[in-house]
C-alpha positions in Angstrom: 33.7 16.0 67.9 34.0 18.9 70.2 33.8 19.8 73.8 31.7 23.0 74.4 29.8 24.3 77.4 28.9 21.4 79.6 30.6 18.1 78.8 29.6 17.1 75.3 31.5 14.2 73.7 30.3 12.8 70.4 26.9 14.2 70.9 26.5 12.6 74.4 25.9 15.3 76.9 26.9 14.1 80.3 28.2 15.3 83.7 29.7 11.8 84.3 32.8 10.4 82.7 32.6 7.2 80.6 33.0 4.0 82.6 36.5 2.6 82.4 38.4 5.9 82.2 40.3 7.1 85.3 39.5 10.7 85.9 41.1 11.0 89.3 44.3 12.3 87.8 43.0 14.8 85.2 39.8 16.7 84.4 37.2 15.5 82.0 38.2 18.2 79.5 41.9 17.3 79.8 41.1 13.6 79.0 39.0 14.6 76.0 41.7 16.9 74.7 44.4 14.2 75.3 42.2 11.6 73.4 42.1 13.9 70.4 45.9 14.4 70.5 46.5 10.7 70.7 44.4 10.3 67.6 46.5 13.0 65.8 43.7 15.5 65.8 44.7 19.2 66.2 42.7 20.7 69.0 42.0 24.4 69.6 40.4 24.7 73.0 38.7 28.0 73.8 38.5 29.7 77.2 38.8 33.1 78.7 39.4 31.9 82.3 43.1 31.8 83.2 42.8 28.5 85.2 41.1 26.8 82.3 43.7 28.0 79.8 46.5 26.7 82.1 44.6 23.4 82.5 44.3 23.1 78.7 48.1 23.2 78.3 48.6 20.6 81.0 48.1 17.6 78.6 51.6 16.3 78.1 52.4 14.7 81.5 50.1 11.8 81.1 48.9 9.3 78.4 45.7 7.4 78.1 46.0 3.6 78.4 44.8 1.5 75.5 41.8 0.4 77.6 40.9 4.1 78.3 41.3 4.9 74.6 39.0 2.0 73.8 36.3 3.2 76.2 36.3 6.7 74.7 36.5 5.3 71.1 33.4 3.3 71.8 31.4 6.5 72.5 32.1 7.7 68.9 30.6 4.6 67.3 
């Protein structure tokens, strides 16, 4: 499970977020990283761009709802 290049989540390459997940407050990458953290997975995002590095650290001021977690969990199955 990784997010590299364009948005790849569980082997599903997409430019659109999964239905049922609110992406108005955070980026696709932040939601995916937060999903990993909420599952207890250690994440090591990689970037050389300052704005992306800062975005990758901005994961602790929000939580995914159980419904949002379920929508993303469904992609993994």
